[in-house]
DRENMITI-927994 format. One record per residue: residue in one letter; x, y, z of N, C-alpha, C in turn. Coordinates in steps of 0.1 Angstrom, whole numbers, plus 5000, padded with zeros to 4 digits. Atoms other than C-alpha are relative to their C-alpha. Layout:
REM DRENMITI-927994
AXYZXYZXYZ ...
REM end
This chain:
REM DRENMITI-927994
M499950024986914212974948498549995006 A501350034994911412874971499950085013 A500349934987909813084999499549905010 L500550104990909312895031499250075010 Q500949944990906512965055499949895012 S500250094988906212815091498650005005 R501350024995903012685104500049995015 Q500050004985902412775141499149895005 P500950094994900912525165498650055001 E501449964999897112535164499349935010 T500950074990894412455189498749964993 F501250055007891612245176498949985011 Q501250014991888112265194499249884996 S500950115003886111945196499049985012 S501050034990883111815215500549935012 G499450084989885311605237500950085008 G499149924992887611885248500950074991 V499149925008890612075236501349924998 M498850085003893611915218501050094994 N498949915006896912095211500849924990 E499250065011898812015179501450065001 N498649964998902612035185500949934990 K499250075010903811865153501050104994 S499049925006906911985134499550084988 T500549915011906612265108500249934986 I500050065014905912165071500350114990 P499749895009907612365044499050004988 V500849995012905512495015500850054988 V499249965012907212514980499250084990 A500749935011906212784956500549954986 H499650065013906212644921500450114989 V499749895010906712984903501150085006 I498849924995910113154907500050134992 T500149875007909813524898501450075001 D498849914999912413794893500250065013 E499949954987911613934926500649905010 D499450104992912513604943501549994998 I498650015003915813594925500750135006 G499449874995916513964934500150005015 A500050014985915613894971501249925005 L498950084997918213624972501450084998 Q498749935003920913844956500150135007 G499949884993920114134978499550134993 S500549885007918714364952498849944991 K501150045008915514354932500350024985 L499850005014915814264895498950084993 V501049925008914114504871500149964986 A500050045014913114384836500350124992 M499649895009914614594808499050014989 N501049975011912214754783500850024987 L499349995012913814674750499350094989 N500749925009911114864732500550155000 R499449874999912615184745501350014993 V498750005008916015084731499750014985 V500450005015914415014697499650144996 K500449865003912715354698501150105000 L498849904999915915534708500849994987 L499250025012917715374678499350044987 T500749985013915015424652499250145000 D500849875000913215754663500850104992 P499249905007914216034639500650115009 H499549894991914616274668501349955008 S498850054992917216044686500949914992 S499250105008918715854657501550054999 M498749955001921816074658500750015014 L499449994986922416054696500849875002 Y499250135000925215794693500449975014 D499650034987926415834729498949935008 R501250064993922915754743499849864994 H500150135006922815464718500949905007 I499050094994926015324732499749965014 N500450034986924915354768498949905001 A501250094999921615184761500549864996 L499550135005923414894742500849945011 Q499250064989925914854771499149955011 R500950054990923114834796499349874996 M500750125005921314574775501049885001 L499150114999924514364773500349965014 R499850044986925014384810498849935006 H501350064995921414284816499849864996 Y500250135005921413984794501349924998 T498850075001924713824801499849854999 K500350155000923113474805499249964988 G500850045012921113484773498750084999 F501249925003918113644757498749925002 P501350074999914513544767499449994986 M500650025013912513404738499050114997 K501049905002909813664743500650144995 D499449885004912313944736500849994987 L499150025012913913804704499650104989 V500449915011911814024681500750145002 Q499349874997913214344698501549994998 V498550015001916714204700500450004985 F499650015014916814134662499750134993 K500249875005915314474655501250095003 I498849924996918214624674501249964991 L498850045008920714404655499950054986 N500249955014919214504621500350154999 T499849865000919314864630501550045001 C498649984999922914854641500749964987 S499450055012923814654610499950114989 D500249905010922314924588500850135002 R499249874997924315204605501449975003 V498650034997927615024609500950084990 N499249925009928915214578500150145005 E499949864995928015544594500850015013 Q499450004987929215464628500749875003 P499350134999931915184631499949955015 R500150054986931315174669498949895002 Y501150104999928214964663500549864997 E499550135004930314674650500349915012 Q499750084988931514564684498849965008 F501350044994928014574698499349894993 I500650115008926814354670500649875004 I499350124997929514104678499649955014 D500350044987928714104715498549955001 I501450055000924914064709500049864993 L500050135007925713774685500649895010 K499550094991927813614712499049955010 I501150044991924913624736499049914993 C500950095007922713474709500549864998 S499550145000925013174708499749925012 L500450074988923813094743498649954998 P501450055001920612894748499050115003 F501049904997917513114747499349965013 L500750024987915713154780498549994999 K501550025000912213044788499550045014 E500649974988910013194815499049895004 K500950124998907512904811500449894992 S499650125008907912554799499350004986 S500749995013905412634771500650104990 D499549905009907512914757500649944987 E499450065011909312674734499149984988 L501050025010906112604716499450134995 V500749875003904612954718500950084991 F499149915008907713134704500849924990 E499250085009908912854681500150074986 Q499949945013908113044649500850135001 I499249884998909713364663501549965000 V498650045000912913164670500549964986 I499650035014912913024635500350124992 E499749885007912613364620501250085005 S498849944995915313494643501249944994 V498850075005917713224631500250044985 S500049965014916813324595500650144999 Q499449875000917713684604501550005001 L498550014998921213574614500749994986 G499450015014921913484577499950134993 Y500149875007920713824565501050105005 L499049914995923313984587501349994993 M498850025008926013854564500350124991 R499849885008925514184545500950105006 V499149904993927514364571501449984995 P498650015006930914434555501150005011 S499050024990932914314585500449865002 V499650144999935014004587499749955014 D500250054987934713984625498549965002 V501450024998930914014624499649874992 R500450125007930613744597500549875006 K499550124993932913504616499249975012 Q500850034988930813554647498749954997 I501350055004927613484628500249854998 C499750155002929213144618500149935013 E499950074987930213064653498749995008 T501450014994926713154666499249904994 L500850105007925112934640500449865004 L499550134996927312644649499649965014 S500550024986926512684686498549975001 F501550015000922812724679499649864994 F500450135007922712414656500249885010 S499850114991924112194684498950005011 E501150004990921312314707498649974995 M501350025005918312324685500149984985 P499950035015918912154651498750014992 R501350005007915212124643499650144995 V500349865004914812504643500850044988 V499249965012917712544619499549934988 E500650075012916212284596498850084994 N501349945004912912474595500250154995 S499749865005914612814588500649994986 D499349995013916112934555501450055001 I498649954998919513004570501049934990 S499150075009921212734548499950064986 E500149945013919912894516500650145000 T499449874999920913234528501650005000 L498550014999924513124536500549964986 V499550045013924812954502500050124990 K500149885009923713274484501150115005 S499049914995926113474506501449974996 L498750035004929113294492500450094988 A499749915011928913534462500650135006 L499549884994929813814486501449985006 L498750034993932913644500501149954991 E499050055009935013584469501450045004 H498749954996937813794483500350005015 E499950014985937413714520500149855003 L499850144998938913364523499749955014 P500350054987938813334561498549995003 V501450014998935113414561499349904992 K500550105009934413194532500249865005 L499850134994936012904549499149985012 A500950014989934012974580498549964996 V501450035005930712974560500049864995 L499950135005931812654542500049905012 N500050094989932512494576498649995006 V501450014995928912584588499249914990 L500850085009927412444556500449855000 Q499650134999929512134560499449935012 K500650064988928312074595498449984999 F501550015003924612144585499749894991 S500450115010924611914555500449865005 K499650134995926311634574499049935008 H500950064991923511584598498550014996 S501449985003920311684580499749994985 A500450015014918711574547499250124996 K500949895003916211854549500850134996 I499149895003919012114550500749984986 C499450035013920611934520499150044988 D501049975010917411974500499950164998 A500149865001917212344509501350064994 M498749955006920912404499499949974985 L500150035015920212234465499050104994 R501049905006917212474460500750134998 A499249885001919712754464501249984990 D498950025010922012604437501349985007 A498850014992924512504463501149924993 A499050095007926312234442500750094990 H499349925010927012474414500850115006 R499349894993928012764437501349955006 V498850054993930412544456501049954991 C499150075009931912344428500750104990 S499449915009932412644405501250085005 R498849934994935012794430500849895007 L499350104993936612464439501550025000 M498549995001940112554428500450155002 D499649864996940212914441501349995009 P498750004993943613004456499749985015 D500150024986943912874492501249935005 P498750064996947312814508499749895010 S500250104989945712604537499449874994 G500650125005943912364514498649965005 Q501350034994940712384534498950024991 L501149975009938712524506499649884992 L500350125008939012214484499449895009 F500550114991938411984514498650035004 R501449984995935312154528499050014988 S500950015012933812204493499749864996 T500250145004934311844485499149935010 E500850064990932811744518498550044999 I501449965002929711954512499449934988 L500550075012929311804477499749855004 W500250144996929711454493498749995009 N501250004992927011534519498850024992 L501149995009924711654492499749884992 L500150135008925411334473499349895009 E500550114992924611114503498550035005 R501349974994921511304517499150084991 G500949925009920211514489499549924988 D500550065013918611444455501249994990 K498850025009921311294433499850064986 A500349955013919611394401500150155000 T499949854999919311764412501550045001 L498649974998923011754423500749994986 A499350025013924111614389499650104990 A500549905009922011864370500750135003 Q499449884996923612154389501550004996 L498650015004927112024381500249974985 N500050035014926311954345500350134992 N499749885007928112254330501650014998 L498550005003931612344316500850055012 T499349944989932612544347500349895011 C499950104989931912264373500849884995 I499250115005933311984351501550044999 S498649965001936512184345500650015014 Q499549994987936812254382500349865006 L499850134996936311884390501349934994 R498850055007938911794364501350055006 D498849944995941512034377500349955014 A499850044986940911934413500549855000 F499750145000941111564405501549984995 I498650015005944311594384501050055010 Y499149944990945911814411500249905011 Q499950094988945111564439500749874995 L499450135005946211264417501550024998 T498649985003949511414406500950065011 Q499249934990950511634436499749945014 G500250054987948911454465500849885004 Y499250114995950911214486499649945013 S500450054987949211174519498749914999 H501350085000946310944529498850094998 Y501149915002944111244531499850054986 D500149965015944911354495499549894992 R500550125008944211004482498549995002 Q501450014997940810994499499250114993 L500749885007939911344486499949984985 R499950035014941011234451498949904996 N501150105003938610934452498650065002 D501449944999935711144465499750094988 L500349925012936111384436499749914988 L500350095012936111094411498649945002 V501350054998932910954427499050114996 I500949895004931211294423500050014985 A500049995015932311304386499349884994 S500750115004931010954382498550025001 L501549974999927611064395499550094989 V500449915010927411344371499949934986 A500050075012928411124342498849904999 S501150104999925710864353498750064998 Y501349945001922811104357499950094988 C500049915012923811334328500949954989 P499250065011925011134298500650114991 N499549895009925511464279500950105007 A499149914993927711624305501350034992 P498849975009930711804289501349945005 F498850064997933311554298501050004988 V499249995013934511544262500550144997 E499749875003934411914257501150065009 T499049954991936511984288501349925000 G498850095000939011714281500149915012 F499950094988938211534313499949864996 A500150145004937211214295501349954995 K498750045005940611204277500949975012 Q499150024989942411244310499649885008 L500450124993940310984327500449874993 V499550125008941110734299501549985002 L498550014998944810814303500349945014 F499750054986944710754341499549855001 S500550134998942710434336500949894993 T499250105008945210274311501550015001 F498649975001948610414318500949895006 Q499250114995949710104338500149894990 E500050125009948709854311500450044986 V499649955013949310074280501050115002 K498949904998952610264278499650134994 S500449875005952110634274501250105003 H498949904998954610934271499450135005 N500649884995952111184285500750045013 A499349944988953811414311499249985013 L500850024988950911364335500349875007 V499850144994951710994340501549965000 K498650045001955411004335500649955013 H499550044987956210984372498949955009 L501150044991952810864384500149855002 K500050144996952710534402498849975010 L501050044991949810354418500549895009 M499550104991950710164449498949905003 T500950114996949009864465499150035012 N500849964988947310064493498650004996 H501450015002943610064497499450114992 E500549895007943010404483500349994985 D499650025015944910344450499249884994 F500850125005943110004447498650054997 E501449945002939710184451500050094988 L500049915012940810444425500049924987 K500050085013941510174399498649954997 K501450055002938010024404499150124996 L500849885004936510374403500250044986 L499749965014938210444370499349904990 F500750095009936810124355498550045000 N501449964999933410234367499750124991 V500249885008933810574351500149974985 M499950045014934810414318498749944995 V501250065004931710214317498950114999 T501049895001929610524324500250094988 L499749925011931410724298499649934987 G500350085012930710444273498550024996 N501449975004927010554273499950124992 D500049885008928010874256500749964987 S499550045013928510804219501250094996 T498849915003930911114216501249965007 A498850034992933210964242500649874995 L499550135005933610624224501350014992 P498749985007936310754200501250025009 I498949974991938310884229500449875008 L499750134993938010544247500849914990 S499350085010939210384215501450054998 E498749955002942110614210500949975012 G499250034988943210554246500349855002 H499850154999943310174239499449945013 L500650044988940910114267499749855000 M500350155001939809764254501349925002 L498750084999943509654252500450005015 A499750004986944009764288499149915008 L500950094993940909574300500349864997 F499750145003941809264281501349955005 S498750044994945309274297499749925013 F500350064987943509154329499549864997 V500550135003942108844311501149914997 R498850095001945008614318500049925014 A499950094988946008354344500650085011 N499549944988946608474379501349945004 E498750054995950008454394499949995015 S500150034985950508314429500850105008 Q499149904993953208574437500050134992 S500049875007953508944428501350075004 G498849924997956309194427499850105011 P500249914989956909464453499050114997 R500949895003954909734434498849954992 E501150055008952409504417498849975009 W501250034992948909424428500249865006 T499950134993948609134453499049914992 P500950105007946908814439498550035003 A501449984997943708894457499550134993 Q500449885007943709254444499949994985 F500050025014944509144409498849924995 E501250075004941708894408498750085001 E501249914999939209154420500050104988 L500049915011940409394394499749934987 Q500350085012940209114368498549994998 L501450015001936609064376499350134997 H500549875004935909434374500350034986 A499749975014937609454341499149914991 M500950085008935509164328498650065000 S501349944999932409334341499950124991 S500049895009933409644322499949964986 L500050055013934009444291498649964995 C501450045003930409314293499250124994 S500749885004929209674289500650074987 L499349925010931809814265500249924987 C499850085012932309524240498950034990 P501149975010928909574223500150134993 K499949865006929709944218501350024993 M498749985006933309904207500449864993 L499750135007933209594184501350004993 D498749995008936109714162501249975009 D498950024991938409734192500049865006 Y500150134995937109404205500649904990 M499550095010937909224172501550024999 T498549985002941409384172500749955012 D499250034988942409324208499749865006 F500350134994940708994215500549894992 G499750105010942208764190501449955002 G500449894992942408334423499049975011 H501050004989940008434450499050114996 G501049895002936708614444499650065013 N500249944986936808844474499350134999 S500849885001934309104463498749974995 L501350035005930809144451500149934986 H499850065013932109054416500549865001 G499450134999933708744429499249905008 I500950104993930708574445500049874992 G500050135006930908204439501449964995 G498750045006934608204430501149975010 R499050024990936308134463500849874997 G499250125002939207884456499949944987 N500150055014938307834419499950114991 K500149905010937808014387498650024995 R501449985005934008014385499750144998 A500349855002933908394389500650054987 Q499449965013936308444360499249944988 M500850065010934308194339498750074998 R501349945001931108364348500050134993 Y499949875007932308704336500549994986 C499750035014933908554305498749974992 L501350045007930508414296499250134998 R500849885001928908754303500650094988 V499449925011931408924279499649944987 L500450065012930708674252498550024997 R501549985002926908704258499750144995 S500249865004927109084254500550024986 V499549995014929109044222499149944990 V500950065010926808794205498750065000 A501349945000923808984216499950124990 T500049895010924809264191499649954987 G500350055013924209034162501050034989 D498949975010927409144145500549874993 E499750135006928108874119501549975001 L498550034999931908924120500449945013 A499750054986932008874158499449865001 L500650134999929708574155500849894992 Q499250095008931808414127501349985007 D498750014994935008484146499949905012 L500150094989933708304177499749854995 A500250145006932408004156501349944995 D498750055005935807984139500949955010 Q499150044989937607964172499549885008 G500550124994935507664182499250025013 A500849974988933207834208498949905001 I501250094999930307604199500449875007 N499650134994932107284207500450015014 Q499649984986933707424238498850025010 L501149984991930407544252499149875001 I500850134999928607214243500749915010 T499250094991931407024262499750045014 I500249954986931007244293498549975004 L501450034996927207204292499849855002 T500150154998927506824288500549965013 N499450034987929806804318499150055011 A500949954989927407014338498849925002 I501250095000924406794329500349875007 T499750134994926206474338500750005013 S499349994987927806604370499049965011 N500850054989926506454402499850115011 T500249894990926806784422498850084997 D501249925001923807004428500450144994 D499849865005923707334408499550105009 D500549894992923507654427499650114990 A500549895009922307994413501050044990 I499049965010925608074397500249904989 D499950105010925807744379498950014990 V501249985009922307794365500250124992 E499849885007923208144355501049984988 M499050025010926308034336499449904989 Q500650095010924407744319499050084991 A500949925008921707994308500850094990 D499249915009924408234294500649914989 M499450085010926007944275498949964989 M501150035009922607844260499750124991 L500349885008922008204250501050034990 I498949985009925408234234499849904988 L500250105011924707914214498950034991 S501249965008921308044204500450114990 C499649895009922808364190501049954989 L499150055010925608174172499349924989 C500650105009923407914156498750064993 D501349955006920208124149500250054986 G499949955014919808164112501149954992 D498950055007922907974102500049855000 M500250145001922407624089501449925003 H498750074998926207534090500349995015 R499750014985926507624127499149915007 K500950094994923407434135500549864998 E499450135003925007134119501249975009 L498950014990928107194140499549975014 F500650024987925907204170499749855002 G500150145000925006844161498949945010 E501050074992923106594182500150035015 S499949964986924206754215499150125003 G500949884999921507024210499250005013 V500949984988919807154241499250134999 N500649875001918607484228499250014987 V500950015011915707534205500550094989 C499549915010917207834187501149944992 S498950075007920107614177499549884993 I500550125006917807344164499050034988 V501149975010914807504145500750034986 G499549985013915407484108501049914995 C499050105004918007214108499349865002 Y500850124999916206884100500749895008 S499250104993919006664114499850025015 T500149984985918906824149498550005004 E501450014997915106854148499649855002 D500350144999914806484142500649945012 Y499450064988917206404170499350055012 L500849954989915206634193498749925002 L501250084999912006444184500349865005 E499650134996913806114189500249995015 K499850004985914806214224498850055008 E501249954993911206314232500150145005 G499849864996912106674233498650085001 I501349945000908506774225499249975012 F500650054987907206574254500550085012 L499349924989909706754277499550145000 L500449865001908707094264498650025005 I501449994995905007034270499949975015 D499950024986905806884304500450135007 L499649884994907607204312499050114999 L501149905001904707414300498949975010 E501050034990902407224323500550035014 A499549984986904707264354500650135003 C499249884998906507594349499150125004 P500749874997905507944362499450064987 K500749945011903208154340501050094991 N499249915008906008394330500949934990 M499250075010907708114310499149944989 H500950065009904608004291500250064986 N499949935013905108264263501249944992 L498850055006908608144256499949854995 I500150145004907807774256499049984988 L500950015011904807824233500650044987 G499349965012907008014209500949894995 C499150115004909507724209499149894993 L500950105005906607474203499550044986 L500649955012905207684175501149994989 D499050015010908607704157500349854997 L499850145003909007324160498949944993 C501250055007905507264147500150024985 E499849985014906807384113500549864994 N499650145004908207024111498749915001 P501250084999905206794103500149895009 K499850124991906706514124499650045014 T500349954986906106734155498549995004 I501450004998902306734151499649875008 H500450124994902006364160500549995015 H499550004987904206414191499150085009 V500849914992902006704203498649935003 L501350074998898806494198500149885009 T499850124992900306194215500250035015 W499649974986901406374247498849985009 R501050014989899506304279500650055013 G499549944987899906494312499349945012 K500650044988898506484346498549964998 E501350055001895206294349499649974985 N500250055014895706174313499550124991 S500449885008895106534299500850004988 S499349995013896006604263500650144999 A499449885002898006884249499050114996 A501149915004894907044233499350065012 H500649964988893307054267500950105008 L499149914993896407224282500150134993 F500049875007896507484254498750085003 C501249934997892807564260500050065015 E499949954986893407594298500950125001 T499149895000896307824291499450124994 W500849895006894108034269499050075010 R500949954990891508064296500750085011 G499249934990894108164322500550144995 E499649875006895408434298498850105000 E501249915001891908574293499650055014 R500349954986891308584331500950115004 D499049904996894508784335499750134992 L500349885008893409024307498750065004 G501349954996889909064321499050004988 V500950015012888108954289498649965006 K501450034995884308944294499649864995 R500550135003883108584296498949975011 D501050034990880008444312500449885009 G499650104990880008174339500449874993 N499650135007880407894313501250024991 G498949975009883308064295499650044986 A500449965013881208174265500150154999 I499949865003881308514248498850075007 A501049924993879508774270499650134992 D500349885008879809074246500549974986 V499650035014879709004209500750124993 H499349895006881009354201501550005004 K498650004996884209294221500349865004 P499850144996884808914220501449975005 L498650034996888608944226500650115009 M499449894994889109284243500149985015 G499850004986890509294278499650135007 S500549884993889609534306500950124999 L499149895001892709744304499950074986 Q500249955013892309784266498750074999 D501349935000888709874271500050135007 I500049884993889410134297500850114993 K499249905008892110304276499250054988 G500749965011889810314247500950024987 V499349985013890810424212500650155000 I499349875000893410704211500650024986 P499449975013894310864177501650005001 L498550015000898010774170500550024986 P499449995013900410854142500149864993 A500050125008900710594114501249915004 S498950084996904110484128499949935013 C500250064986902710384162499049894999 L500950124999901010054169498850035009 S501249984992897410064181499949895011 Q500150094989896209884212499749864995 A500350145005894709594192501249934994 I498850065005898009534174501049965011 V499150024989900109564205499649885008 D500550114993897809314222500549864995 V499650135007898909044197501449955006 S498650044996902609054209500150005015 E499849994986901909124246499449885008 N500550124993900108794254500149884991 M499750125006900108434244498949954990 R501250055008896708404225500449984986 A499650025014898308454191500849884998 K499250125001900808174197499149885001 I500950114999898107944209499149984988 Y500750015012896008014179500849944988 S499150055010898907954156500349855002 T499850144998899607624173498949914996 F501150085004896107504168499850004985 C500050015014896407604132500949894994 K499150115004899207354130499449865003 I500450134996897607064149498549984996 G501450025004894007134137499050045011 F501149964990890707234154499049895002 T501050114999888806904149500749875004 D499550134997889206554161501250005010 L498949994990891406654190499649925012 P500350094989891606404219500050085013 G499949954987890906474255499450145003 L500649874998888706784252498749995007 T501249994993885906874276499150104993 V500949905006882807084268500550145001 E499449874998884507384283501150024990 D498949985010887507324260499450024986 H500649975013885207304230499450144999 I500549865000883607634240501250104998 T498849925001887107784243500549994985 L499550035013888107624210499250084989 T500749925010885307804191500550144999 V499449875000886808134202501450004993 I498750005005890308034194500049984984 E500050035014889307914159499750134992 K500349875006887908264151500850125005 Y499249904994890708454168500450114990 L499649915010892008604136498950094995 D501149925004888608724125499650105010 F500449914989887808874159501150115001 K499049904999891209054159499950104989 M500249915011890609194125498850095002 G501249914997887209324137500550115010 E499549904991889009494166500850114993 V499249905007891409664142499150094992 W501049925007888509784120499250095009 T500749914991886709914150500850125005 E499149894997889710114160500250104989 I499949915012890010254125498850095000 I501249925000886410364126500050105011 S500049904988886710524161501050114997 E499049895002889910714151499550094989 L500649915010888210844120498950095006 E501049924993885310964141500650105009 Q499449904991887511134167500750114992 E499349905009889511304139499050074991 Q501049935009886211404122500349984985 V499750035014887211234090498949904995 R501050085006884411084068500549934988 P499550075012885410804045499150024988 T500849995012884210804009498949895001 T501150084999880910634004500349854997 P499750155002882310303989500849955012 D499250054989884910284017499149995013 L500950014989882210354043499149884999 E500850125001880010084029500849875002 A499250114997882909844029500349985015 V499750014985883809924065498749955007 E501250044993880209884076499749854997 A500250145004879909554057501049915008 I499050084992883109424074499649995015 S500450004986881909534108498849915003 R501250094999878509354103500449864999 A499650145002880309044091500749955013 I499250044988882609034122499049985011 E501050024990879609084145499249884998 N500750125003877708814127500849885004 R499250124996880608574132500049995015 A500050014985880708664169498749945005 E501350064996877008594172499949854996 I500150155004877408264153500849925010 V499250074990880208164177499349995013 A500850014988878108264206498949905000 G501150105002875208064192500549865001 T499450134999877507764187500349965014 Q499750034986878607794223498849975008 Q501350034993875007804235499549864996 E500450135004874307494214500849895007 L499250104993877207314229499649995015 L500450004986876007414264498649935001 E501350074999872407304256500249854998 A499850145002873706974242500649935012 Q499450064988875806924273498949995011 N501150014990872707004295499149884996 S500950125004870606754274500749875004 Q499350124997873306494278500149985015 D500050014985873506564315498749955005 T501350054996869806524318499749864996 L500150145004869806204298500849915009 N499250094991872606064319499449995014 E500750004987870706164350498849905000 Q501150095001867605984338500449854999 E499550145000869605674329500549955013 F499550044986871205684363498849975009 Y501150034991867805704380499349874995 A500650135005866505424357500749885005 E499150114995869405204367499749985015 I500350014985868605284404498649935001 R501350074999864905184398500149854997 E499950145003865904864381500749925011 N499450074989868204774409499049985012 Y501050034990865404824434499049904996 R501050115005863004614412500649865002 Q499450134999865504334411500149965014 K499950034985866004354449498649955005 E501350044996862204334453499749864995 K500350135006861904044429500849895008 Q499250104992864703864448499449975013 L500750024988862903914480498749924999 N501350085002859603784466500349864996 D499650145003861303484451500449925012 F499650074988862903404484498849975009 S501250024991859603444502499149884995 E500850115006857803214477500749865003 Y499250124998860602954481499849955015 V500250034986860202964519498649945002 S501450054999856502924515499849864995 R500250135006856702624492500749895008 T499350114992859202444514499349985014 S500650014987857102504545498549964999 N501450025001853502444531499949904987 Y500250105011852702124510499050054989 Q501049965009849602274494500650104990 L499449895009851602574481501049934991 L499050075008854202334468499349934988 K500850075011851502134448499550114990 A500549895009850102464434501150054992 A498949955008853502574423500449894990 K499750105010854102234407499050004988 E501149995010850802264388500350124991 R499749885008851702614376501249974991 Q498850035008855102484364499649914988 E500450105010853502194345499250084989 Y500849935010851002434329500950094991 S499149925008853802664318500749924990 I499250095009855702374303499149964988 E501050045011852602254284499750124991 A500349895009851902604272501150044991 S498849975009855402634258500149904988 R499950095011854902324236499150034989 I500849975012853602324201498649925001 P501350074999849902244201499849894990 K500250115009848801914186499250034988 E500749965011846402084163500950064989 Y499149945010849202274147500949904992 K499250105007851101954139499249944989 K500850065011848201844117499850094989 T500249905011848302154096501149974989 E499150025011850102164063501350085001 F498949914998852502434075501149945009 F499150064990854202194101501049914992 H499050085006857402034090500849935011 P499250074989859101764112501550034999 I498649975000862601824122500949885004 D499350124997863601474132500649944988 L499350075011866101304110499949855002 P500150154998865500934104501349935002 Q498850084998868000674115501150085006 L498949924993869900934136500549935012 Q499550084989872200754160500450095012 T499849924989872001014187498850015009 T501149994991869901074218499250124997 N500849885004867001304210498850005010 D501149984991864601434236498950074992 D501149935007861301504220499250095009 V500649904991860301814238498650044996 R501349965005857301864216499049905004 G501050104996855701544230499449924989 
REM end
C-alpha cells in the first residue's frame, strides 16, 4: 500500500512581488511496502516471527521434552505463515521440519504439523525484494532436496504430502527442481516403499511428471539406477494397473530424453528382462483395450532398445527370445502353443505397429549368435518368405488390408536382407501394391519397392560368398534375368532416379558376386557384360569389352568422376591390363586437350600425394631423400611397435591409397616411350618407377626403429645387411633426386634456348623490316633522281660482270666448255 501526503499551497517570494500557488495536490507513492504499512491497513501492526526461537525451543536439551510448548509454537508459526514461507526463512523452516521428522516416532503429534508445514511449502515462496530469487536461489535448491530426505518419515500421509508438494513446486519453479538432487532421492526411496503401494504410486507419478519435461532430470535419475529400480518391480501386484503404466511411462521418458546406452545397460540383467517378458506377454494375451495395446507396444520398443545396445542381453536365457519368435510367426506358421491358441491380431493401428516391431526385434536378435538357433526353430525365415508373394486386391474381414500387407511385405524383405546371410541353411530350405511407408519409397502404383527389396535380399545372400547359394541362384537363371532387366533399363527412354540407380547398382553387384572366379558363369554372362568382375579372366568377354571400347570408357570415367571412385576404376583397369590387348587401348586413349592416359595417371599420382601430404618441392621433385613416399599423417604417428599379426603403417599405406595401383599399371604399359608426357610428368614418373624400392626402404626403416624402441640389437651380419639395404635405398633416392634435377636443368636449358631462338627470330623480323624500308627508300630515290638511277644501273652491270667467269680463266687448262655442238635449242651464253 502507498502512503499519501498532501502538499499545502505555498507562497513564493520573487523580486517582482508575491505569487500564490493554488494548484491541486500531487500524491507521492512510496515504492517500499513494509509490514507496518500492511498492519496499518488491517488495523493492527504485523510483527515478524522469530523462527530461531522455535528452532531453539525444539532442539535445546532443556526444552526438548516440553511437547505442549512445542505444539503451541508450531501452531503460531502455521497461523503466521498461512500465505507461504519467505525465502529468507527457509533454512529455519527446514530445520524445524527435520527436527519434527526425527521425533515423530517418539511423539506422533508431530506428524500433523509436518503435513501442515509441507502444505504451506507447496505455496510459492515469498520475496521481500525482487533480488531475493537470485540471492536465496541456492537455499531454495537445498530446501527442495531436503524434501526428498523427509521420505524417511514412516508415515503414509507425510509421504503423500511430500509428493503433492513436489508436484506443486515443479509447476512453479522447474529449474530449481532440475538443479536439486530430489529426483535421485526419490528413485532411491523406492526401496523403502515395497509394501506401501499408494505411496509408491505417488512417487512414480512424481518421477513420471519430472522425467516427462526435463532431460537433466532424466540423466540424474539414470545416475541413481532408475531404470533398473523401476523395471525390476514392473510386475508387482497392483489391482489398479497404475504401477505397470507409470513404470513404463518413466522408462519411455528415460528412453526419449536420457542416454539410451545407459538405460540399456541398466536393463541388461536377468531380472529386468524377465520383468519385461512377463509384462509384455501379460499385455499381449490379457489386454483388450486401446490403452493395453499401446502399453504392450511401448514395452516391446524398450525391449528392442536393450537388444540393440546390448547384444549379449539375456533374451535367450530368460526365454524371451523364444516367446518373441513365437509371437512373430504364429500367424504365418501354425503353432499349438497355448499362448497363441486364442490370440488374434486385428487390422487396427496398434496391432499393425506390433507386427512391424516384431520384425524389427527379430533383426536385432539376429545379431546374437546364440539366438539364431531359436530363430531357426521358430521357422522365422519361412514366416518372412510367406510375405514374398503377389498382393491381393481384396482382403478378408480379419486379414491385413492391401496397403498394410504391402508395407509388411516390404518390412519382411528388409528383415530378410539382414537375416539371410546369417541363416543360409534356412534360406536354402525355404526359398526354393502401394509403397506407403519409408520402406515403400518409390513404389507408389507399381512394384518397384518390392523389386528393390528383392534385390537387396539377393545382394545380402551373394555377399556371403557361400558357393551353394551362388550356384543355386545361377541354376535358377538369375544371371540371364538380371542381364535382361539391365538391358531394358539401359535402352529405356525415361530418366533414372535415385532408386533406379540403386537397383541397377545392386544388380551389377549381384552379377559380380555370381561370376567372380567362375569361368562358366562368366561365359553365361556373355556379350551383354557391363560389369568388370563378370569379365576379367574370360577372354571372350574381355575381347568383346575391348571391341566396344570399354577401356576408353573406363579411362573417360577416371578423368571425369569424383576422386572417391578413382581407386575402384584403377583396380578395374589393372585387372584388365592382364590381357596384353588392353595395353594398346590404354596407350591410344586421348582425353581433354589431347592428353594421354600416362599423363592422367601421373596427374592422379600427384593429386594423391598432395592429399597425403608427401614432401615435394615446388617442381614436384623429392624434397626429403630419407622419406620419399611418406605422408604427413604417417610421419606424425611415427613408428609404433606392433605384434607380428598387425600391419605396420608402411604396409597399410599400400592398401589405403592408389599409388600401388598406379605403379602396377605403369609396370604393365611401361615406363619409357610414353606419349603425351610433360617434364612434370617425367619427374613424377621417376618416383613411380622406384615406388617398390622406396616402399621397401620404408619397411626396413620401420623394422630398424621398432628394434631400437624394443632395445633389440640384431646380430652383426644382420645389422650389416640392414645398414647396406638402408644405404642402397637412400642412394637410389638420391639418384632419383639427381635425375629429377637433371630433368629440370635440361628443361631450363631448353627453355633458355627456346627463348634465345625466339628473340633471334624477333631480331630477324626487325632486320627484314629495316631492309624492306631501305629497299623502298632506294626505289623511291632512283625513280625520282636520274643520277641515282644511272649509278644504280652501273652497280648492277658491275655485279653482273663480276658474276661471270673471267676471260683469263677460260684460257687455262682447267676450263672445259659445256656447250654441245649442233644443239638445236636456244642457248644464252651467259658467260659472254
